[in-house]
C-alpha positions as CSV (number, residue, x, y, z in Angstrom):
1,G,1.5,21.4,8.1
2,W,4.2,21.1,5.2
3,G,6.7,23.8,5.9
4,E,9.9,23.4,7.2
5,Y,8.0,24.5,10.9
6,A,5.9,23.4,13.4
7,D,3.8,25.2,12.3
8,A,-0.1,24.4,11.1
9,G,0.5,26.7,7.2
10,V,-2.2,28.8,5.5
11,Q,-5.7,27.8,6.9
12,A,-8.7,27.6,4.5
13,P,-10.7,29.8,3.0
14,H,-6.6,30.3,1.6
15,R,-5.1,28.6,-0.7
16,D,-1.5,27.0,0.2
17,P,0.6,26.8,-3.2
18,G,2.7,26.0,-1.4
19,T,1.7,22.5,-0.2
20,E,-0.2,22.4,-3.1
21,G,3.3,21.6,-5.1
22,H,3.8,19.5,-2.4
23,Y,1.6,17.0,-3.9
24,D,2.5,18.3,-7.7
25,Y,6.1,17.1,-7.6
26,G,4.5,13.7,-6.9
27,S,3.2,13.9,-10.6
28,R,5.4,15.6,-12.1
29,A,8.3,14.0,-11.3
30,G,8.7,12.2,-8.5
31,V,6.4,9.8,-9.7
32,W,9.0,9.3,-13.3
33,R,11.6,8.7,-11.5
34,L,11.1,5.6,-9.8
35,A,9.6,4.8,-13.5
36,R,12.8,5.1,-14.7
37,I,14.4,3.4,-11.7
38,Y,12.0,0.3,-12.1
39,D,12.5,0.4,-16.1
40,D,16.4,-0.1,-15.3
41,A,15.8,-3.2,-13.2
42,E,13.7,-3.8,-14.8
43,V,10.6,-5.4,-12.0
44,P,7.7,-5.7,-11.7
45,V,5.8,-3.3,-8.5
46,T,2.9,-2.4,-7.2
47,V,1.3,0.8,-7.4
48,S,-0.5,2.1,-4.7
49,G,-3.0,5.0,-6.0
50,S,-6.1,6.8,-5.7
51,A,-8.6,6.7,-8.3
52,V,-8.5,10.6,-8.9
53,A,-5.0,10.9,-8.5
54,L,-4.8,8.5,-11.7
55,E,-7.5,10.3,-13.9
56,L,-5.3,12.7,-13.7
57,N,-2.1,11.2,-14.8
58,P,-2.7,9.2,-18.0
59,E,0.5,8.8,-18.7
60,L,1.3,7.6,-15.3
61,C,-1.6,5.4,-16.8
62,E,0.1,4.9,-19.6
63,W,2.9,3.6,-18.4
64,M,1.3,0.9,-16.2
65,R,-0.4,-0.9,-18.7
66,E,2.7,-1.2,-21.1
67,H,4.3,-2.7,-18.1
68,D,1.8,-4.7,-16.9
69,H,3.1,-3.6,-13.4
70,D,0.1,-4.1,-10.6
71,L,-2.2,-1.6,-8.6
72,L,-3.2,-1.5,-5.3
73,G,-6.4,0.4,-4.5
74,H,-5.8,3.6,-2.7
75,G,-9.8,4.4,-2.9
76,W,-11.6,7.0,-5.4
77,R,-10.4,10.1,-3.5
78,W,-7.3,10.1,-0.4
79,I,-10.5,10.3,2.1
80,E,-10.8,8.6,5.2
81,A,-13.5,5.9,4.9
82,W,-14.2,5.7,9.3
83,H,-15.7,9.4,8.3
84,Q,-18.1,7.4,5.9
85,T,-21.6,5.5,6.4
86,R,-21.3,2.0,5.2
87,D,-23.2,3.8,1.9
88,E,-20.8,6.8,1.5
89,E,-17.9,3.5,1.9
90,R,-19.7,1.6,-1.1
91,E,-20.4,4.0,-2.8
92,H,-16.8,5.4,-3.4
93,L,-15.3,2.2,-4.1
94,R,-17.5,1.2,-6.5
95,R,-16.9,5.1,-8.2
96,A,-13.2,3.4,-7.5
97,I,-13.8,0.6,-9.9
98,D,-15.3,2.2,-12.9
99,S,-12.8,5.0,-12.3
100,Y,-9.7,1.9,-12.5
101,E,-11.2,0.4,-15.5
102,R,-11.7,3.1,-17.4
103,T,-8.4,4.8,-16.8
104,L,-6.1,1.4,-16.7
105,G,-8.5,-1.0,-18.0
106,F,-8.7,-3.4,-15.0
107,R,-9.2,-3.4,-11.8
108,P,-7.2,-3.9,-8.1
109,A,-7.6,-7.3,-6.7
110,G,-5.8,-5.7,-3.5
111,W,-6.9,-2.7,-1.3
112,N,-5.4,-0.5,1.4
113,C,-8.2,1.9,2.4
114,R,-6.3,6.0,3.7
115,S,-4.8,5.3,7.4
116,W,-7.5,3.5,8.5
117,P,-9.8,0.9,7.6
118,T,-13.9,0.4,8.7
119,E,-15.3,-2.4,10.9
120,N,-17.5,-2.6,7.8
121,T,-14.5,-2.4,4.8
122,R,-13.2,-6.3,4.2
123,E,-17.2,-7.0,4.3
124,L,-18.1,-4.2,1.4
125,L,-15.0,-5.5,-0.5
126,Q,-16.5,-8.9,-0.7
127,E,-19.7,-7.7,-1.5
128,A,-18.0,-5.7,-4.5
129,G,-16.5,-9.0,-6.0
130,G,-13.0,-9.3,-7.7
131,F,-10.8,-8.4,-4.7
132,I,-8.2,-11.4,-2.6
133,Y,-6.7,-9.3,-0.5
134,D,-6.1,-6.4,1.3
135,S,-3.6,-4.3,3.4
136,D,-5.1,-2.3,5.6
137,V,-3.5,-4.3,8.8
138,C,-0.1,-4.5,10.6
139,A,-1.0,-7.5,12.2
140,D,2.4,-9.6,10.9
141,D,5.3,-9.7,9.2
142,V,4.6,-11.8,6.6
143,P,1.3,-12.4,4.6
144,Y,-1.3,-14.5,6.0
145,Y,-4.3,-15.4,5.4
146,D,-7.8,-14.2,7.8
147,R,-10.9,-15.4,7.8
148,A,-13.3,-13.2,5.9
149,G,-17.1,-14.3,6.0
150,E,-17.2,-18.3,4.9
151,R,-14.2,-18.0,3.2
152,P,-10.5,-17.7,3.7
153,W,-9.1,-14.1,2.8
154,L,-6.0,-12.8,2.3
155,V,-3.7,-10.2,3.9
156,V,-0.7,-8.6,2.8
157,P,0.3,-6.7,6.2
158,Y,1.1,-2.8,6.3
159,S,3.9,-1.4,7.9
160,K,4.9,1.2,10.0
161,T,8.2,0.2,10.5
162,Y,9.0,-0.1,6.5
163,N,7.1,3.4,5.7
164,D,7.8,6.4,3.6
165,S,6.6,8.7,6.4
166,R,9.8,7.8,8.5
167,F,11.6,10.2,6.1
168,L,9.1,13.2,7.8
169,M,8.4,12.3,10.6
170,S,11.1,11.5,14.1
171,P,12.3,8.3,14.6
172,G,12.8,8.7,11.3
173,F,15.4,8.4,8.1
174,A,17.5,11.3,7.7
175,S,19.0,9.3,4.1
176,P,17.6,7.1,1.6
177,R,20.4,5.4,3.0
178,D,19.0,4.7,6.4
179,F,16.2,3.8,4.4
180,L,18.2,1.0,2.5
181,D,19.8,-0.4,5.5
182,T,16.2,-0.7,7.7
183,M,14.4,-2.8,4.8
184,T,17.6,-5.1,3.8
185,M,18.3,-5.5,7.4
186,G,14.5,-6.2,8.0
187,L,14.4,-8.9,5.0
188,E,18.0,-10.6,6.9
189,Q,16.4,-11.5,10.1
190,L,13.0,-12.5,8.7
191,V,15.3,-15.1,6.3
192,H,17.2,-16.1,9.8
193,E,13.8,-16.6,11.6
194,R,12.5,-18.4,8.5
195,R,15.8,-21.1,8.1
196,A,15.4,-21.4,12.3
197,S,11.9,-22.2,11.3
198,M,12.4,-25.0,8.8
199,M,15.8,-26.4,10.9
200,T,13.4,-27.4,14.3
201,V,10.9,-28.2,12.2
202,A,13.3,-30.8,10.2
203,V,15.1,-31.7,13.8
204,H,11.4,-32.7,14.9
205,A,10.5,-34.9,11.9
206,R,14.1,-36.1,12.7
207,W,13.6,-37.4,16.1
208,S,9.7,-38.0,15.4
209,G,11.2,-40.3,13.4
210,Q,13.7,-42.3,15.8
211,A,11.3,-42.3,18.2
212,A,8.9,-44.3,16.2
């Protein structure tokens, strides 16, 4: 249902050239518009990409290597892990790592499943080795450490509030300015809370010193 009306759209066994064109836009034009913005700003970015998508766009992989951009693993294919058995999820993870190493020359340090992780995902990431964080939960506003087995595990929270999907749903963003305003206000609020927290700590330390 990617059309302008609330309709399920073309159904199998028919192909849907319209929806295929929606996806084609990203690799043909959209990603390069973003690349020019990042190049002009000279900022490093983290690209969230599935392995097969990057295989099909070697020019993007070349751009990532040239500018030393980061990769967030987003699956071998864009498939929901929670439909898979533990062994299937492990096999897709292995295929993804092999693919990233072939196309980019390096593997991701972080992972983000499509939509939902499984109860096995974090353990499989540790089993595969080389991963230090995931972005599969929305449990905080800033990164934090959790326990995974016997060692700390970094979590870089995902966010539905600042998600590009809000361009497609209601209530959502009507323009890029809406997105920018929301991001800016959110960042300003986090900075404000951090400053207030630091001030509270300083006051408490000063009072404790006087009491002593």
